[in-house]
mmCIF entry with sequence, helices, sheets and N, C-alpha, C, O atoms, coordinates in Angstrom:
data_MODEL
# 
_entry.id   MODEL 
# 
_entity.id                         1 
_entity.type                       polymer 
_entity.pdbx_number_of_molecules   1 
# 
_entity_poly.entity_id                      1 
_entity_poly.type                           'polypeptide(L)' 
_entity_poly.nstd_linkage                   no 
_entity_poly.nstd_monomer                   no 
_entity_poly.pdbx_seq_one_letter_code       LQALPAQQQRMVFDFVEFLALKYVESEPSQSQAPRISGLLEGEGWISDDFNEPLS 
_entity_poly.pdbx_seq_one_letter_code_can   LQALPAQQQRMVFDFVEFLALKYVESEPSQSQAPRISGLLEGEGWISDDFNEPLS 
_entity_poly.pdbx_strand_id                 A 
# 
loop_
_entity_poly_seq.entity_id 
_entity_poly_seq.num 
_entity_poly_seq.mon_id 
_entity_poly_seq.hetero 
1 1  LEU n 
1 2  GLN n 
1 3  ALA n 
1 4  LEU n 
1 5  PRO n 
1 6  ALA n 
1 7  GLN n 
1 8  GLN n 
1 9  GLN n 
1 10 ARG n 
1 11 MET n 
1 12 VAL n 
1 13 PHE n 
1 14 ASP n 
1 15 PHE n 
1 16 VAL n 
1 17 GLU n 
1 18 PHE n 
1 19 LEU n 
1 20 ALA n 
1 21 LEU n 
1 22 LYS n 
1 23 TYR n 
1 24 VAL n 
1 25 GLU n 
1 26 SER n 
1 27 GLU n 
1 28 PRO n 
1 29 SER n 
1 30 GLN n 
1 31 SER n 
1 32 GLN n 
1 33 ALA n 
1 34 PRO n 
1 35 ARG n 
1 36 ILE n 
1 37 SER n 
1 38 GLY n 
1 39 LEU n 
1 40 LEU n 
1 41 GLU n 
1 42 GLY n 
1 43 GLU n 
1 44 GLY n 
1 45 TRP n 
1 46 ILE n 
1 47 SER n 
1 48 ASP n 
1 49 ASP n 
1 50 PHE n 
1 51 ASN n 
1 52 GLU n 
1 53 PRO n 
1 54 LEU n 
1 55 SER n 
# 
_struct_asym.id          A 
_struct_asym.entity_id   1 
# 
_struct_conf.conf_type_id            HELX_P 
_struct_conf.id                      HELX_P1 
_struct_conf.pdbx_PDB_helix_id       AA1 
_struct_conf.beg_label_comp_id       ALA 
_struct_conf.beg_label_asym_id       A 
_struct_conf.beg_label_seq_id        6 
_struct_conf.pdbx_beg_PDB_ins_code   ? 
_struct_conf.end_label_comp_id       GLU 
_struct_conf.end_label_asym_id       A 
_struct_conf.end_label_seq_id        25 
_struct_conf.pdbx_end_PDB_ins_code   ? 
_struct_conf.beg_auth_comp_id        ALA 
_struct_conf.beg_auth_asym_id        A 
_struct_conf.beg_auth_seq_id         6 
_struct_conf.end_auth_comp_id        GLU 
_struct_conf.end_auth_asym_id        A 
_struct_conf.end_auth_seq_id         25 
_struct_conf.pdbx_PDB_helix_class    1 
_struct_conf.details                 ? 
_struct_conf.pdbx_PDB_helix_length   20 
# 
_struct_conf_type.id          HELX_P 
_struct_conf_type.criteria    ? 
_struct_conf_type.reference   ? 
# 
loop_
_atom_site.group_PDB 
_atom_site.id 
_atom_site.type_symbol 
_atom_site.label_atom_id 
_atom_site.label_alt_id 
_atom_site.label_comp_id 
_atom_site.label_asym_id 
_atom_site.label_entity_id 
_atom_site.label_seq_id 
_atom_site.pdbx_PDB_ins_code 
_atom_site.Cartn_x 
_atom_site.Cartn_y 
_atom_site.Cartn_z 
_atom_site.occupancy 
_atom_site.B_iso_or_equiv 
_atom_site.pdbx_formal_charge 
_atom_site.auth_seq_id 
_atom_site.auth_comp_id 
_atom_site.auth_asym_id 
_atom_site.auth_atom_id 
_atom_site.pdbx_PDB_model_num 
ATOM 1   N N  . LEU A 1 1  ? 119.647 106.575 90.237  1.00 0.00 ? 1  LEU A N  1 
ATOM 2   C CA . LEU A 1 1  ? 120.453 106.849 91.409  1.00 0.00 ? 1  LEU A CA 1 
ATOM 3   C C  . LEU A 1 1  ? 121.791 107.480 91.051  1.00 0.00 ? 1  LEU A C  1 
ATOM 4   O O  . LEU A 1 1  ? 122.315 108.317 91.787  1.00 0.00 ? 1  LEU A O  1 
ATOM 5   N N  . GLN A 1 2  ? 122.323 107.077 89.938  1.00 0.00 ? 2  GLN A N  1 
ATOM 6   C CA . GLN A 1 2  ? 123.631 107.599 89.548  1.00 0.00 ? 2  GLN A CA 1 
ATOM 7   C C  . GLN A 1 2  ? 123.567 109.079 89.193  1.00 0.00 ? 2  GLN A C  1 
ATOM 8   O O  . GLN A 1 2  ? 124.590 109.764 89.205  1.00 0.00 ? 2  GLN A O  1 
ATOM 9   N N  . ALA A 1 3  ? 122.373 109.579 88.875  1.00 0.00 ? 3  ALA A N  1 
ATOM 10  C CA . ALA A 1 3  ? 122.228 110.988 88.537  1.00 0.00 ? 3  ALA A CA 1 
ATOM 11  C C  . ALA A 1 3  ? 122.181 111.872 89.781  1.00 0.00 ? 3  ALA A C  1 
ATOM 12  O O  . ALA A 1 3  ? 122.296 113.093 89.676  1.00 0.00 ? 3  ALA A O  1 
ATOM 13  N N  . LEU A 1 4  ? 122.015 111.275 90.943  1.00 0.00 ? 4  LEU A N  1 
ATOM 14  C CA . LEU A 1 4  ? 121.962 112.048 92.187  1.00 0.00 ? 4  LEU A CA 1 
ATOM 15  C C  . LEU A 1 4  ? 123.351 112.511 92.602  1.00 0.00 ? 4  LEU A C  1 
ATOM 16  O O  . LEU A 1 4  ? 124.346 111.854 92.297  1.00 0.00 ? 4  LEU A O  1 
ATOM 17  N N  . PRO A 1 5  ? 123.417 113.635 93.291  1.00 0.00 ? 5  PRO A N  1 
ATOM 18  C CA . PRO A 1 5  ? 124.703 114.064 93.847  1.00 0.00 ? 5  PRO A CA 1 
ATOM 19  C C  . PRO A 1 5  ? 125.202 113.051 94.878  1.00 0.00 ? 5  PRO A C  1 
ATOM 20  O O  . PRO A 1 5  ? 124.415 112.285 95.435  1.00 0.00 ? 5  PRO A O  1 
ATOM 21  N N  . ALA A 1 6  ? 126.494 113.053 95.123  1.00 0.00 ? 6  ALA A N  1 
ATOM 22  C CA . ALA A 1 6  ? 127.108 112.066 96.024  1.00 0.00 ? 6  ALA A CA 1 
ATOM 23  C C  . ALA A 1 6  ? 126.471 112.079 97.409  1.00 0.00 ? 6  ALA A C  1 
ATOM 24  O O  . ALA A 1 6  ? 126.298 111.022 98.016  1.00 0.00 ? 6  ALA A O  1 
ATOM 25  N N  . GLN A 1 7  ? 126.123 113.250 97.914  1.00 0.00 ? 7  GLN A N  1 
ATOM 26  C CA . GLN A 1 7  ? 125.534 113.338 99.254  1.00 0.00 ? 7  GLN A CA 1 
ATOM 27  C C  . GLN A 1 7  ? 124.174 112.639 99.292  1.00 0.00 ? 7  GLN A C  1 
ATOM 28  O O  . GLN A 1 7  ? 123.873 111.936 100.257 1.00 0.00 ? 7  GLN A O  1 
ATOM 29  N N  . GLN A 1 8  ? 123.360 112.819 98.271  1.00 0.00 ? 8  GLN A N  1 
ATOM 30  C CA . GLN A 1 8  ? 122.056 112.168 98.223  1.00 0.00 ? 8  GLN A CA 1 
ATOM 31  C C  . GLN A 1 8  ? 122.198 110.669 97.982  1.00 0.00 ? 8  GLN A C  1 
ATOM 32  O O  . GLN A 1 8  ? 121.413 109.886 98.516  1.00 0.00 ? 8  GLN A O  1 
ATOM 33  N N  . GLN A 1 9  ? 123.177 110.260 97.194  1.00 0.00 ? 9  GLN A N  1 
ATOM 34  C CA . GLN A 1 9  ? 123.430 108.830 97.019  1.00 0.00 ? 9  GLN A CA 1 
ATOM 35  C C  . GLN A 1 9  ? 123.764 108.194 98.363  1.00 0.00 ? 9  GLN A C  1 
ATOM 36  O O  . GLN A 1 9  ? 123.301 107.096 98.670  1.00 0.00 ? 9  GLN A O  1 
ATOM 37  N N  . ARG A 1 10 ? 124.566 108.886 99.157  1.00 0.00 ? 10 ARG A N  1 
ATOM 38  C CA . ARG A 1 10 ? 124.942 108.371 100.478 1.00 0.00 ? 10 ARG A CA 1 
ATOM 39  C C  . ARG A 1 10 ? 123.714 108.261 101.377 1.00 0.00 ? 10 ARG A C  1 
ATOM 40  O O  . ARG A 1 10 ? 123.581 107.298 102.133 1.00 0.00 ? 10 ARG A O  1 
ATOM 41  N N  . MET A 1 11 ? 122.812 109.249 101.298 1.00 0.00 ? 11 MET A N  1 
ATOM 42  C CA . MET A 1 11 ? 121.588 109.212 102.099 1.00 0.00 ? 11 MET A CA 1 
ATOM 43  C C  . MET A 1 11 ? 120.725 108.015 101.708 1.00 0.00 ? 11 MET A C  1 
ATOM 44  O O  . MET A 1 11 ? 120.169 107.337 102.571 1.00 0.00 ? 11 MET A O  1 
ATOM 45  N N  . VAL A 1 12 ? 120.614 107.758 100.405 1.00 0.00 ? 12 VAL A N  1 
ATOM 46  C CA . VAL A 1 12 ? 119.841 106.609 99.929  1.00 0.00 ? 12 VAL A CA 1 
ATOM 47  C C  . VAL A 1 12 ? 120.487 105.316 100.415 1.00 0.00 ? 12 VAL A C  1 
ATOM 48  O O  . VAL A 1 12 ? 119.793 104.416 100.888 1.00 0.00 ? 12 VAL A O  1 
ATOM 49  N N  . PHE A 1 13 ? 121.798 105.220 100.302 1.00 0.00 ? 13 PHE A N  1 
ATOM 50  C CA . PHE A 1 13 ? 122.511 104.030 100.758 1.00 0.00 ? 13 PHE A CA 1 
ATOM 51  C C  . PHE A 1 13 ? 122.286 103.803 102.250 1.00 0.00 ? 13 PHE A C  1 
ATOM 52  O O  . PHE A 1 13 ? 122.007 102.682 102.673 1.00 0.00 ? 13 PHE A O  1 
ATOM 53  N N  . ASP A 1 14 ? 122.406 104.862 103.046 1.00 0.00 ? 14 ASP A N  1 
ATOM 54  C CA . ASP A 1 14 ? 122.208 104.743 104.490 1.00 0.00 ? 14 ASP A CA 1 
ATOM 55  C C  . ASP A 1 14 ? 120.792 104.289 104.822 1.00 0.00 ? 14 ASP A C  1 
ATOM 56  O O  . ASP A 1 14 ? 120.595 103.475 105.725 1.00 0.00 ? 14 ASP A O  1 
ATOM 57  N N  . PHE A 1 15 ? 119.806 104.810 104.096 1.00 0.00 ? 15 PHE A N  1 
ATOM 58  C CA . PHE A 1 15 ? 118.421 104.431 104.345 1.00 0.00 ? 15 PHE A CA 1 
ATOM 59  C C  . PHE A 1 15 ? 118.175 102.964 103.996 1.00 0.00 ? 15 PHE A C  1 
ATOM 60  O O  . PHE A 1 15 ? 117.517 102.248 104.750 1.00 0.00 ? 15 PHE A O  1 
ATOM 61  N N  . VAL A 1 16 ? 118.695 102.524 102.874 1.00 0.00 ? 16 VAL A N  1 
ATOM 62  C CA . VAL A 1 16 ? 118.534 101.121 102.469 1.00 0.00 ? 16 VAL A CA 1 
ATOM 63  C C  . VAL A 1 16 ? 119.225 100.206 103.478 1.00 0.00 ? 16 VAL A C  1 
ATOM 64  O O  . VAL A 1 16 ? 118.695 99.153  103.831 1.00 0.00 ? 16 VAL A O  1 
ATOM 65  N N  . GLU A 1 17 ? 120.390 100.604 103.933 1.00 0.00 ? 17 GLU A N  1 
ATOM 66  C CA . GLU A 1 17 ? 121.103 99.819  104.940 1.00 0.00 ? 17 GLU A CA 1 
ATOM 67  C C  . GLU A 1 17 ? 120.301 99.753  106.238 1.00 0.00 ? 17 GLU A C  1 
ATOM 68  O O  . GLU A 1 17 ? 120.231 98.699  106.870 1.00 0.00 ? 17 GLU A O  1 
ATOM 69  N N  . PHE A 1 18 ? 119.698 100.868 106.637 1.00 0.00 ? 18 PHE A N  1 
ATOM 70  C CA . PHE A 1 18 ? 118.847 100.904 107.825 1.00 0.00 ? 18 PHE A CA 1 
ATOM 71  C C  . PHE A 1 18 ? 117.685 99.927  107.687 1.00 0.00 ? 18 PHE A C  1 
ATOM 72  O O  . PHE A 1 18 ? 117.395 99.169  108.612 1.00 0.00 ? 18 PHE A O  1 
ATOM 73  N N  . LEU A 1 19 ? 117.015 99.945  106.530 1.00 0.00 ? 19 LEU A N  1 
ATOM 74  C CA . LEU A 1 19 ? 115.890 99.036  106.314 1.00 0.00 ? 19 LEU A CA 1 
ATOM 75  C C  . LEU A 1 19 ? 116.336 97.580  106.349 1.00 0.00 ? 19 LEU A C  1 
ATOM 76  O O  . LEU A 1 19 ? 115.648 96.733  106.919 1.00 0.00 ? 19 LEU A O  1 
ATOM 77  N N  . ALA A 1 20 ? 117.470 97.288  105.748 1.00 0.00 ? 20 ALA A N  1 
ATOM 78  C CA . ALA A 1 20 ? 117.973 95.915  105.727 1.00 0.00 ? 20 ALA A CA 1 
ATOM 79  C C  . ALA A 1 20 ? 118.256 95.434  107.143 1.00 0.00 ? 20 ALA A C  1 
ATOM 80  O O  . ALA A 1 20 ? 117.906 94.306  107.490 1.00 0.00 ? 20 ALA A O  1 
ATOM 81  N N  . LEU A 1 21 ? 118.872 96.256  107.955 1.00 0.00 ? 21 LEU A N  1 
ATOM 82  C CA . LEU A 1 21 ? 119.168 95.864  109.336 1.00 0.00 ? 21 LEU A CA 1 
ATOM 83  C C  . LEU A 1 21 ? 117.898 95.738  110.161 1.00 0.00 ? 21 LEU A C  1 
ATOM 84  O O  . LEU A 1 21 ? 117.797 94.854  111.013 1.00 0.00 ? 21 LEU A O  1 
ATOM 85  N N  . LYS A 1 22 ? 116.940 96.601  109.923 1.00 0.00 ? 22 LYS A N  1 
ATOM 86  C CA . LYS A 1 22 ? 115.686 96.576  110.672 1.00 0.00 ? 22 LYS A CA 1 
ATOM 87  C C  . LYS A 1 22 ? 114.952 95.260  110.450 1.00 0.00 ? 22 LYS A C  1 
ATOM 88  O O  . LYS A 1 22 ? 114.455 94.660  111.403 1.00 0.00 ? 22 LYS A O  1 
ATOM 89  N N  . TYR A 1 23 ? 114.879 94.811  109.213 1.00 0.00 ? 23 TYR A N  1 
ATOM 90  C CA . TYR A 1 23 ? 114.119 93.603  108.924 1.00 0.00 ? 23 TYR A CA 1 
ATOM 91  C C  . TYR A 1 23 ? 114.905 92.334  109.223 1.00 0.00 ? 23 TYR A C  1 
ATOM 92  O O  . TYR A 1 23 ? 114.296 91.287  109.441 1.00 0.00 ? 23 TYR A O  1 
ATOM 93  N N  . VAL A 1 24 ? 116.199 92.382  109.241 1.00 0.00 ? 24 VAL A N  1 
ATOM 94  C CA . VAL A 1 24 ? 116.987 91.214  109.635 1.00 0.00 ? 24 VAL A CA 1 
ATOM 95  C C  . VAL A 1 24 ? 116.821 90.984  111.128 1.00 0.00 ? 24 VAL A C  1 
ATOM 96  O O  . VAL A 1 24 ? 116.693 89.842  111.568 1.00 0.00 ? 24 VAL A O  1 
ATOM 97  N N  . GLU A 1 25 ? 116.822 92.071  111.925 1.00 0.00 ? 25 GLU A N  1 
ATOM 98  C CA . GLU A 1 25 ? 116.692 91.950  113.369 1.00 0.00 ? 25 GLU A CA 1 
ATOM 99  C C  . GLU A 1 25 ? 115.294 91.544  113.787 1.00 0.00 ? 25 GLU A C  1 
ATOM 100 O O  . GLU A 1 25 ? 115.126 90.948  114.851 1.00 0.00 ? 25 GLU A O  1 
ATOM 101 N N  . SER A 1 26 ? 114.274 91.849  112.975 1.00 0.00 ? 26 SER A N  1 
ATOM 102 C CA . SER A 1 26 ? 112.907 91.563  113.376 1.00 0.00 ? 26 SER A CA 1 
ATOM 103 C C  . SER A 1 26 ? 112.508 90.108  113.145 1.00 0.00 ? 26 SER A C  1 
ATOM 104 O O  . SER A 1 26 ? 111.456 89.680  113.621 1.00 0.00 ? 26 SER A O  1 
ATOM 105 N N  . GLU A 1 27 ? 113.316 89.347  112.432 1.00 0.00 ? 27 GLU A N  1 
ATOM 106 C CA . GLU A 1 27 ? 112.999 87.941  112.225 1.00 0.00 ? 27 GLU A CA 1 
ATOM 107 C C  . GLU A 1 27 ? 113.158 87.194  113.545 1.00 0.00 ? 27 GLU A C  1 
ATOM 108 O O  . GLU A 1 27 ? 114.087 87.479  114.301 1.00 0.00 ? 27 GLU A O  1 
ATOM 109 N N  . PRO A 1 28 ? 112.273 86.247  113.837 1.00 0.00 ? 28 PRO A N  1 
ATOM 110 C CA . PRO A 1 28 ? 112.398 85.511  115.097 1.00 0.00 ? 28 PRO A CA 1 
ATOM 111 C C  . PRO A 1 28 ? 113.709 84.736  115.146 1.00 0.00 ? 28 PRO A C  1 
ATOM 112 O O  . PRO A 1 28 ? 114.092 84.080  114.178 1.00 0.00 ? 28 PRO A O  1 
ATOM 113 N N  . SER A 1 29 ? 114.385 84.821  116.275 1.00 0.00 ? 29 SER A N  1 
ATOM 114 C CA . SER A 1 29 ? 115.681 84.163  116.399 1.00 0.00 ? 29 SER A CA 1 
ATOM 115 C C  . SER A 1 29 ? 115.534 82.661  116.642 1.00 0.00 ? 29 SER A C  1 
ATOM 116 O O  . SER A 1 29 ? 116.442 81.886  116.342 1.00 0.00 ? 29 SER A O  1 
ATOM 117 N N  . GLN A 1 30 ? 114.400 82.264  117.181 1.00 0.00 ? 30 GLN A N  1 
ATOM 118 C CA . GLN A 1 30 ? 114.179 80.838  117.387 1.00 0.00 ? 30 GLN A CA 1 
ATOM 119 C C  . GLN A 1 30 ? 112.723 80.523  117.060 1.00 0.00 ? 30 GLN A C  1 
ATOM 120 O O  . GLN A 1 30 ? 111.836 81.352  117.265 1.00 0.00 ? 30 GLN A O  1 
ATOM 121 N N  . SER A 1 31 ? 112.495 79.349  116.563 1.00 0.00 ? 31 SER A N  1 
ATOM 122 C CA . SER A 1 31 ? 111.136 78.991  116.194 1.00 0.00 ? 31 SER A CA 1 
ATOM 123 C C  . SER A 1 31 ? 110.339 78.636  117.444 1.00 0.00 ? 31 SER A C  1 
ATOM 124 O O  . SER A 1 31 ? 110.877 78.118  118.422 1.00 0.00 ? 31 SER A O  1 
ATOM 125 N N  . GLN A 1 32 ? 109.052 78.926  117.385 1.00 0.00 ? 32 GLN A N  1 
ATOM 126 C CA . GLN A 1 32 ? 108.183 78.619  118.511 1.00 0.00 ? 32 GLN A CA 1 
ATOM 127 C C  . GLN A 1 32 ? 107.842 77.137  118.499 1.00 0.00 ? 32 GLN A C  1 
ATOM 128 O O  . GLN A 1 32 ? 107.789 76.503  117.446 1.00 0.00 ? 32 GLN A O  1 
ATOM 129 N N  . ALA A 1 33 ? 107.613 76.603  119.686 1.00 0.00 ? 33 ALA A N  1 
ATOM 130 C CA . ALA A 1 33 ? 107.215 75.202  119.793 1.00 0.00 ? 33 ALA A CA 1 
ATOM 131 C C  . ALA A 1 33 ? 105.822 75.050  119.186 1.00 0.00 ? 33 ALA A C  1 
ATOM 132 O O  . ALA A 1 33 ? 105.007 75.966  119.289 1.00 0.00 ? 33 ALA A O  1 
ATOM 133 N N  . PRO A 1 34 ? 105.539 73.928  118.567 1.00 0.00 ? 34 PRO A N  1 
ATOM 134 C CA . PRO A 1 34 ? 104.212 73.734  117.979 1.00 0.00 ? 34 PRO A CA 1 
ATOM 135 C C  . PRO A 1 34 ? 103.136 73.718  119.065 1.00 0.00 ? 34 PRO A C  1 
ATOM 136 O O  . PRO A 1 34 ? 103.361 73.243  120.178 1.00 0.00 ? 34 PRO A O  1 
ATOM 137 N N  . ARG A 1 35 ? 101.982 74.239  118.720 1.00 0.00 ? 35 ARG A N  1 
ATOM 138 C CA . ARG A 1 35 ? 100.865 74.253  119.668 1.00 0.00 ? 35 ARG A CA 1 
ATOM 139 C C  . ARG A 1 35 ? 100.311 72.847  119.832 1.00 0.00 ? 35 ARG A C  1 
ATOM 140 O O  . ARG A 1 35 ? 100.332 72.040  118.903 1.00 0.00 ? 35 ARG A O  1 
ATOM 141 N N  . ILE A 1 36 ? 99.815  72.569  121.032 1.00 0.00 ? 36 ILE A N  1 
ATOM 142 C CA . ILE A 1 36 ? 99.247  71.258  121.330 1.00 0.00 ? 36 ILE A CA 1 
ATOM 143 C C  . ILE A 1 36 ? 97.741  71.412  121.472 1.00 0.00 ? 36 ILE A C  1 
ATOM 144 O O  . ILE A 1 36 ? 97.267  72.130  122.353 1.00 0.00 ? 36 ILE A O  1 
ATOM 145 N N  . SER A 1 37 ? 96.995  70.748  120.617 1.00 0.00 ? 37 SER A N  1 
ATOM 146 C CA . SER A 1 37 ? 95.545  70.833  120.642 1.00 0.00 ? 37 SER A CA 1 
ATOM 147 C C  . SER A 1 37 ? 94.993  70.176  121.903 1.00 0.00 ? 37 SER A C  1 
ATOM 148 O O  . SER A 1 37 ? 95.421  69.085  122.279 1.00 0.00 ? 37 SER A O  1 
ATOM 149 N N  . GLY A 1 38 ? 94.032  70.849  122.560 1.00 0.00 ? 38 GLY A N  1 
ATOM 150 C CA . GLY A 1 38 ? 93.383  70.287  123.736 1.00 0.00 ? 38 GLY A CA 1 
ATOM 151 C C  . GLY A 1 38 ? 94.166  70.437  125.021 1.00 0.00 ? 38 GLY A C  1 
ATOM 152 O O  . GLY A 1 38 ? 93.787  69.850  126.035 1.00 0.00 ? 38 GLY A O  1 
ATOM 153 N N  . LEU A 1 39 ? 95.233  71.192  125.016 1.00 0.00 ? 39 LEU A N  1 
ATOM 154 C CA . LEU A 1 39 ? 96.075  71.325  126.200 1.00 0.00 ? 39 LEU A CA 1 
ATOM 155 C C  . LEU A 1 39 ? 95.323  71.944  127.376 1.00 0.00 ? 39 LEU A C  1 
ATOM 156 O O  . LEU A 1 39 ? 95.557  71.564  128.523 1.00 0.00 ? 39 LEU A O  1 
ATOM 157 N N  . LEU A 1 40 ? 94.428  72.887  127.109 1.00 0.00 ? 40 LEU A N  1 
ATOM 158 C CA . LEU A 1 40 ? 93.677  73.553  128.176 1.00 0.00 ? 40 LEU A CA 1 
ATOM 159 C C  . LEU A 1 40 ? 92.204  73.143  128.183 1.00 0.00 ? 40 LEU A C  1 
ATOM 160 O O  . LEU A 1 40 ? 91.345  73.913  128.613 1.00 0.00 ? 40 LEU A O  1 
ATOM 161 N N  . GLU A 1 41 ? 91.922  71.959  127.717 1.00 0.00 ? 41 GLU A N  1 
ATOM 162 C CA . GLU A 1 41 ? 90.543  71.486  127.660 1.00 0.00 ? 41 GLU A CA 1 
ATOM 163 C C  . GLU A 1 41 ? 89.934  71.463  129.054 1.00 0.00 ? 41 GLU A C  1 
ATOM 164 O O  . GLU A 1 41 ? 90.542  70.969  130.003 1.00 0.00 ? 41 GLU A O  1 
ATOM 165 N N  . GLY A 1 42 ? 88.716  72.008  129.163 1.00 0.00 ? 42 GLY A N  1 
ATOM 166 C CA . GLY A 1 42 ? 88.023  72.036  130.443 1.00 0.00 ? 42 GLY A CA 1 
ATOM 167 C C  . GLY A 1 42 ? 88.404  73.214  131.325 1.00 0.00 ? 42 GLY A C  1 
ATOM 168 O O  . GLY A 1 42 ? 87.851  73.352  132.417 1.00 0.00 ? 42 GLY A O  1 
ATOM 169 N N  . GLU A 1 43 ? 89.316  74.059  130.900 1.00 0.00 ? 43 GLU A N  1 
ATOM 170 C CA . GLU A 1 43 ? 89.760  75.191  131.713 1.00 0.00 ? 43 GLU A CA 1 
ATOM 171 C C  . GLU A 1 43 ? 88.838  76.404  131.570 1.00 0.00 ? 43 GLU A C  1 
ATOM 172 O O  . GLU A 1 43 ? 88.879  77.297  132.416 1.00 0.00 ? 43 GLU A O  1 
ATOM 173 N N  . GLY A 1 44 ? 88.028  76.460  130.550 1.00 0.00 ? 44 GLY A N  1 
ATOM 174 C CA . GLY A 1 44 ? 87.133  77.590  130.336 1.00 0.00 ? 44 GLY A CA 1 
ATOM 175 C C  . GLY A 1 44 ? 85.701  77.110  130.210 1.00 0.00 ? 44 GLY A C  1 
ATOM 176 O O  . GLY A 1 44 ? 85.441  75.917  130.049 1.00 0.00 ? 44 GLY A O  1 
ATOM 177 N N  . TRP A 1 45 ? 84.764  78.065  130.287 1.00 0.00 ? 45 TRP A N  1 
ATOM 178 C CA . TRP A 1 45 ? 83.362  77.699  130.133 1.00 0.00 ? 45 TRP A CA 1 
ATOM 179 C C  . TRP A 1 45 ? 82.605  78.856  129.516 1.00 0.00 ? 45 TRP A C  1 
ATOM 180 O O  . TRP A 1 45 ? 83.041  80.005  129.578 1.00 0.00 ? 45 TRP A O  1 
ATOM 181 N N  . ILE A 1 46 ? 81.474  78.544  128.925 1.00 0.00 ? 46 ILE A N  1 
ATOM 182 C CA . ILE A 1 46 ? 80.577  79.538  128.351 1.00 0.00 ? 46 ILE A CA 1 
ATOM 183 C C  . ILE A 1 46 ? 79.216  79.321  128.984 1.00 0.00 ? 46 ILE A C  1 
ATOM 184 O O  . ILE A 1 46 ? 78.731  78.194  129.072 1.00 0.00 ? 46 ILE A O  1 
ATOM 185 N N  . SER A 1 47 ? 78.607  80.411  129.424 1.00 0.00 ? 47 SER A N  1 
ATOM 186 C CA . SER A 1 47 ? 77.300  80.350  130.064 1.00 0.00 ? 47 SER A CA 1 
ATOM 187 C C  . SER A 1 47 ? 76.280  79.705  129.126 1.00 0.00 ? 47 SER A C  1 
ATOM 188 O O  . SER A 1 47 ? 76.379  79.831  127.905 1.00 0.00 ? 47 SER A O  1 
ATOM 189 N N  . ASP A 1 48 ? 75.301  79.014  129.710 1.00 0.00 ? 48 ASP A N  1 
ATOM 190 C CA . ASP A 1 48 ? 74.264  78.360  128.912 1.00 0.00 ? 48 ASP A CA 1 
ATOM 191 C C  . ASP A 1 48 ? 73.436  79.368  128.117 1.00 0.00 ? 48 ASP A C  1 
ATOM 192 O O  . ASP A 1 48 ? 72.921  79.039  127.048 1.00 0.00 ? 48 ASP A O  1 
ATOM 193 N N  . ASP A 1 49 ? 73.304  80.603  128.634 1.00 0.00 ? 49 ASP A N  1 
ATOM 194 C CA . ASP A 1 49 ? 72.517  81.617  127.934 1.00 0.00 ? 49 ASP A CA 1 
ATOM 195 C C  . ASP A 1 49 ? 73.402  82.572  127.122 1.00 0.00 ? 49 ASP A C  1 
ATOM 196 O O  . ASP A 1 49 ? 73.026  83.725  126.911 1.00 0.00 ? 49 ASP A O  1 
ATOM 197 N N  . PHE A 1 50 ? 74.535  82.121  126.679 1.00 0.00 ? 50 PHE A N  1 
ATOM 198 C CA . PHE A 1 50 ? 75.495  82.955  125.951 1.00 0.00 ? 50 PHE A CA 1 
ATOM 199 C C  . PHE A 1 50 ? 74.880  83.607  124.716 1.00 0.00 ? 50 PHE A C  1 
ATOM 200 O O  . PHE A 1 50 ? 75.142  84.779  124.446 1.00 0.00 ? 50 PHE A O  1 
ATOM 201 N N  . ASN A 1 51 ? 74.077  82.876  123.972 1.00 0.00 ? 51 ASN A N  1 
ATOM 202 C CA . ASN A 1 51 ? 73.502  83.392  122.730 1.00 0.00 ? 51 ASN A CA 1 
ATOM 203 C C  . ASN A 1 51 ? 72.189  84.143  122.934 1.00 0.00 ? 51 ASN A C  1 
ATOM 204 O O  . ASN A 1 51 ? 71.616  84.639  121.965 1.00 0.00 ? 51 ASN A O  1 
ATOM 205 N N  . GLU A 1 52 ? 71.707  84.238  124.152 1.00 0.00 ? 52 GLU A N  1 
ATOM 206 C CA . GLU A 1 52 ? 70.457  84.947  124.431 1.00 0.00 ? 52 GLU A CA 1 
ATOM 207 C C  . GLU A 1 52 ? 70.690  86.456  124.363 1.00 0.00 ? 52 GLU A C  1 
ATOM 208 O O  . GLU A 1 52 ? 71.797  86.923  124.633 1.00 0.00 ? 52 GLU A O  1 
ATOM 209 N N  . PRO A 1 53 ? 69.652  87.224  124.004 1.00 0.00 ? 53 PRO A N  1 
ATOM 210 C CA . PRO A 1 53 ? 69.784  88.689  123.984 1.00 0.00 ? 53 PRO A CA 1 
ATOM 211 C C  . PRO A 1 53 ? 70.130  89.223  125.376 1.00 0.00 ? 53 PRO A C  1 
ATOM 212 O O  . PRO A 1 53 ? 69.747  88.628  126.384 1.00 0.00 ? 53 PRO A O  1 
ATOM 213 N N  . LEU A 1 54 ? 70.853  90.340  125.430 1.00 0.00 ? 54 LEU A N  1 
ATOM 214 C CA . LEU A 1 54 ? 71.257  90.914  126.709 1.00 0.00 ? 54 LEU A CA 1 
ATOM 215 C C  . LEU A 1 54 ? 70.115  91.635  127.412 1.00 0.00 ? 54 LEU A C  1 
ATOM 216 O O  . LEU A 1 54 ? 70.133  91.752  128.637 1.00 0.00 ? 54 LEU A O  1 
ATOM 217 N N  . SER A 1 55 ? 69.131  92.116  126.679 1.00 0.00 ? 55 SER A N  1 
ATOM 218 C CA . SER A 1 55 ? 68.038  92.837  127.339 1.00 0.00 ? 55 SER A CA 1 
ATOM 219 C C  . SER A 1 55 ? 66.720  92.132  127.178 1.00 0.00 ? 55 SER A C  1 
ATOM 220 O O  . SER A 1 55 ? 65.700  92.609  127.674 1.00 0.00 ? 55 SER A O  1 
# 
């Protein structure tokens, strides 16, 4: 990097700074609540012939 001209060094610095800010902002700001097993039990159904051929 030190062999690069000052303008290109600045471009590299700006790009690295952009990447650092991008990934800091993408981290979740708050943790999600843990999932509760069985919360929607009985809310869905599967047909009795689900595994039968369609034709």
